Structure formats: C-alpha cells, structure tokens
C-alpha positions in Angstrom: 47.2 51.2 81.0 45.9 50.6 77.5 43.3 48.0 76.7 45.9 45.9 75.0 48.2 46.0 78.0 45.2 45.2 80.3 44.4 42.2 78.1 48.0 41.0 78.1 48.1 41.3 81.9 45.0 39.2 82.3 46.4 36.5 80.0 49.7 36.4 81.9 47.9 36.2 85.2 45.9 33.2 83.8 49.2 31.5 82.6 50.7 32.1 86.1 47.5 30.5 87.6 47.8 27.5 85.3 51.6 27.1 86.1 50.8 27.3 89.8 48.1 24.6 89.5 50.4 22.3 87.5 53.1 22.7 90.2 50.7 21.9 93.0 49.5 18.8 91.1 53.1 17.6 90.8 53.7 18.1 94.5 50.5 16.2 95.2 51.7 13.4 93.0 54.9 13.4 94.9 53.1 13.0 98.2 51.5 9.8 96.8 54.8 8.1 96.6 55.0 7.1 100.3 51.4 5.8 100.1 52.3 3.8 97.0 55.3 2.3 98.7 53.2 1.4 101.7 50.6 -0.3 99.5 53.3 -2.4 97.8 54.5 -3.7 101.1 57.9 -4.7 102.4 58.5 -7.1 99.6 58.0 -4.5 96.9 60.4 -4.7 93.8 63.6 -2.7 94.1 65.5 -0.9 91.4 64.3 -1.4 87.9 61.7 -3.8 89.3 59.7 -0.7 90.3 59.4 0.2 86.6 56.1 -0.8 84.9 56.6 -0.4 81.1 53.1 -1.7 80.3 51.5 0.9 82.6 53.7 3.6 81.1 52.5 2.5 77.6 48.9 2.8 78.7 49.6 6.3 80.1 51.2 7.4 76.8 48.4 6.1 74.7 45.9 7.9 76.9 47.8 11.1 76.5 47.9 10.7 72.8 44.2 10.0 72.7 43.5 13.3 74.6 46.1 15.4 72.8 45.0 18.3 70.6 46.0 21.8 69.8 49.3 23.3 68.7 51.6 21.8 71.3 53.7 19.1 69.6 53.0 15.6 70.9 56.7 15.1 71.4 56.7 17.8 74.0 53.8 16.2 75.9 55.5 12.8 75.8 58.8 14.4 77.1 57.0 16.1 80.0 55.4 12.8 81.1 58.6 10.8 80.6 60.3 13.2 83.0 57.5 12.8 85.5 57.5 9.0 85.2 61.3 8.7 85.5 61.5 11.1 88.5 58.7 9.4 90.5 60.1 5.9 89.7 63.5 7.1 91.0 61.8 8.2 94.2 60.3 4.8 94.6 63.5 2.9 93.9 66.6 4.4 92.3 67.9 3.0 89.0 70.8 3.8 86.7 70.8 3.7 82.9 73.5 2.0 80.8 73.6 2.6 77.0 75.4 1.3 74.0 75.2 2.1 70.3 77.1 3.5 67.3 76.2 7.2 67.8 77.2 8.5 71.2 75.5 11.9 70.8 72.2 10.2 69.8 72.5 7.8 72.7 72.7 10.8 75.1 69.7 12.4 73.5 67.6 9.3 73.5 68.4 8.3 77.1 67.6 11.8 78.3 64.3 11.9 76.4 63.2 8.5 77.7 64.7 8.6 81.3 64.8 12.3 82.1 67.5 14.7 83.0 68.1 13.6 86.6 68.8 9.9 85.8 72.5 8.8 85.8 73.5 7.5 82.4 76.7 5.6 81.6 77.8 4.7 78.1 79.3 1.2 77.6 81.2 -0.3 74.8 78.7 -2.8 73.5 75.2 -4.3 73.8 76.7 -7.3 75.5 78.2 -5.1 78.2 74.7 -3.6 78.7 73.1 -7.0 79.0 75.8 -8.2 81.5 75.1 -5.1 83.6 71.3 -5.4 83.6 71.6 -9.2 84.3 73.8 -8.7 87.4 72.2 -5.5 88.8 68.5 -5.0 89.4 69.1 -1.3 89.6 70.4 -1.2 86.0 68.3 -0.3 83.0 69.8 -0.7 79.5 69.2 1.1 76.3 70.7 -0.6 73.2 70.5 1.4 70.0 70.2 -0.1 66.5 68.0 -2.6 64.8 67.4 -5.8 66.8 67.9 -7.8 63.6 70.8 -7.6 61.3 73.8 -9.4 59.8 75.9 -9.7 63.1 77.0 -13.2 63.8 76.9 -12.5 67.5 74.0 -10.1 68.2 73.4 -9.0 71.8 70.0 -10.7 71.9 71.7 -14.1 71.4 73.9 -13.4 74.4 70.8 -12.5 76.4 69.1 -15.7 75.3 72.0 -17.8 76.5 72.5 -16.0 79.8 72.3 -18.5 82.6 69.6 -17.9 85.2 68.4 -15.0 83.1 66.8 -12.1 85.0 67.1 -9.3 82.4 64.6 -9.1 79.5 63.5 -6.7 76.8 60.7 -4.6 78.2 60.2 -1.7 75.7 61.0 -0.4 72.3 62.2 3.2 71.6 60.8 5.4 70.3 57.4 4.5 71.7 55.7 6.8 69.1 57.0 6.6 65.6 56.9 9.7 63.5 58.0 12.4 65.9 59.7 14.9 63.6 60.8 16.9 66.7 62.2 14.0 68.7 66.0 13.2 68.9 66.2 9.9 67.2 67.1 8.4 63.9 66.9 4.7 64.7 65.2 2.3 67.1 66.5 1.2 70.5 65.6 -1.5 73.0 65.1 -1.1 76.7 66.4 -4.0 78.8 66.0 -4.5 82.5 64.7 -6.8 85.3 61.3 -5.0 85.2 58.4 -7.3 84.4 57.1 -7.8 80.8 53.3 -7.4 81.2 50.4 -7.0 78.8 49.5 -3.5 77.8 46.7 -4.4 75.3 48.8 -4.2 72.1 52.1 -6.0 72.4 54.7 -8.0 70.6 56.6 -10.9 72.3 60.2 -11.7 71.4 61.6 -15.2 71.7 64.7 -17.1 70.5 64.3 -20.7 69.2 66.6 -23.4 68.0 66.8 -23.4 64.2 66.2 -27.1 63.6 65.9 -28.4 60.1 62.5 -27.5 58.6 61.7 -25.1 61.4 60.6 -22.3 59.0 57.9 -24.5 57.6 56.6 -25.4 61.0 56.6 -21.8 62.2 54.8 -20.7 59.1 51.8 -22.8 60.1 51.4 -21.6 63.7 48.4 -19.3 63.7 50.3 -16.9 61.4 51.9 -15.4 64.5 55.5 -15.8 63.6 57.1 -13.0 61.6 60.5 -11.2 61.1 62.9 -14.1 61.3 66.7 -13.5 61.7 69.6 -16.0 62.1 72.8 -15.9 64.0 75.6 -18.4 64.3 76.4 -18.9 68.0 79.0 -21.6 68.8 77.9 -23.7 65.9 74.2 -23.3 66.8 71.7 -21.5 64.6 69.3 -19.4 66.5 66.2 -17.7 65.2 64.8 -14.5 66.7 61.0 -14.4 66.3 58.6 -11.6 67.0 55.1 -12.7 67.9 52.1 -10.6 67.5 50.4 -10.3 70.9 51.5 -10.9 74.5 52.5 -14.5 75.4 54.1 -15.9 78.5 56.9 -18.5 78.2 54.5 -21.3 78.9 52.2 -20.1 76.0 55.1 -19.9 73.6 56.2 -23.4 74.6 52.8 -24.7 73.6 53.0 -23.1 70.2 56.4 -24.2 69.0 57.9 -27.6 68.2 58.8 -29.6 71.3 62.1 -28.4 72.8 62.5 -25.6 70.3 62.3 -22.7 72.7 65.7 -21.4 73.8 64.5 -18.2 75.6 61.6 -16.0 76.1 63.2 -12.5 75.7 60.2 -10.4 76.8 58.7 -7.9 74.4 57.3 -4.5 74.0 54.1 -2.4 73.7 53.3 -1.1 70.2 52.0 2.3 69.6 51.8 3.0 65.9 52.7 6.2 64.1 52.0 9.4 66.0 50.4 11.0 62.9 47.9 8.1 62.8 47.1 8.5 66.5 46.6 12.3 66.7 46.7 13.2 63.0 43.0 14.0 62.9 43.3 16.6 65.6 44.7 20.1 65.4 48.1 19.1 66.9 50.3 21.3 64.8 
C-alpha cells in the first residue's frame, strides 16, 4: 500500500469513527424520550402541543453561533430540523397541512422544516389550514406567502375571528433569511396549538379594531407598532400589527386603546440574516 493509500485509509477510518459516534449520540437522544415523557407527567401536551417553537429557535441560534467551516449552514439547519421533527413525533405525533400558490415550493418547504417522515397534506387555502389547526391539536399548518397584502379576506382575519380560538401563529419560515441553498422564495407562517413563548428576540402579532384615529394612537405607543395592514371583514376594518418583542394578551391589552384588541395571534422568533450571523466565519 502506498503512502497516499495509507493516508486515505486513515482518513476514511476517522470518518467512519465520527459517523459511528454521531449515530450513537442519536440513539442516546432517542432513549431520552421516555424520560422526557415521564418528566412531563400524565397531563403533558399532546399533538402539536408537544412542539416548543421558542426552544427550537434557541437551538437554531446556538447552532449558528457555533457554526464554522465549509459546511453550508443550510445543511446544519436541515439536519437539526430532521432531528427535532423526528423526536417531537416520538413524543406526540402530528400532521402538517399546507397551503400556498406554489405546490412544489410547499412540498420543499414543509420537508425542510418538518422532515421527511412527517405526513404532509396540501389544502386549498389558508382558511382551510386555519380550520384544521383550530379543530385538531395534532395538526400543524404552514401557510406560504406574505402575511400582509391586498386581500380583502386574509387568512389571519379568519384566525382572529375564530370562536374559542386555540390555534395561533408560532413561527415564521424561513427561520434564517439568506440561505442561498435552501428551497424557498417567499416567507411562510407556522400555525398550531403549540404555545407562543419568549425566545429572547421575538415579534408579537395582534389584530385590532380600526377605530377612527387609531393610527395616531398607535403611533404614540412606545414606538412598538409597525407594519400596518387593513382588511374589510363583514363591514369591519381590522388592522394587523406586528409588535417588537414578546407580549402576552394582557400586556397588549394594556398598551392599546380600551376595547381595541380583537385577537392576540401569537408571534414568532426572529433570527436575522444568516450572512450576518455566521458571515465572519469560514462557512463557505
């Protein structure tokens, strides 16, 4: 065996050792599921309630902070998305329902975010996705397209007026902007009965009643209120507002004119552009 062949054999043996260690760690993580379920107790959340988008966001930011070298960050995120989805399914199974104008992009986005083993069903509209996530705690929705726009009946308005609302917006897709390798060309919104919890860098979404002069009042509230959009719903005018930071419904109620809040819609964790997060490292 030549020196070159000997060196290649050593390198391949090292790769095999690393692969074996990675597999063993995954198996060890799997063995933690039963302990995790025991720790949550009998009353643990079922279905999409087992999801923790804020915890996922913290995990992703920690990965981005550690990331370096030639491996694209999109690959690292995809690996962890698969791990998160698979182990969440082991805790409490969930199904994904998607809607949007591009069926191929929907399939790519849902696979990237929820993994290859998750059952995905395409529905006709965002309203259909909202209805499904509202009625089924095992359902998770992905609605593609800008949340604001010219539609006179946007899906978020239907969510706001949903009686006994259980579903909420819990995440934005993509989590990292600026992945050139990732399969998306637009944003999407994750909706489920999972809790909206603080991650450390969040935006809160709410719908309020567009009373006369409301824009002036909103403009003076701690400069929190940005990105206003209107929709005519049964002769009502609703305003969708995005609030910088994590706020509960009670906190929003204290910040807006009396009786103005129609619905607290949840929110999402922000990440920034991936090039800003790992751009100073040798990440290819």
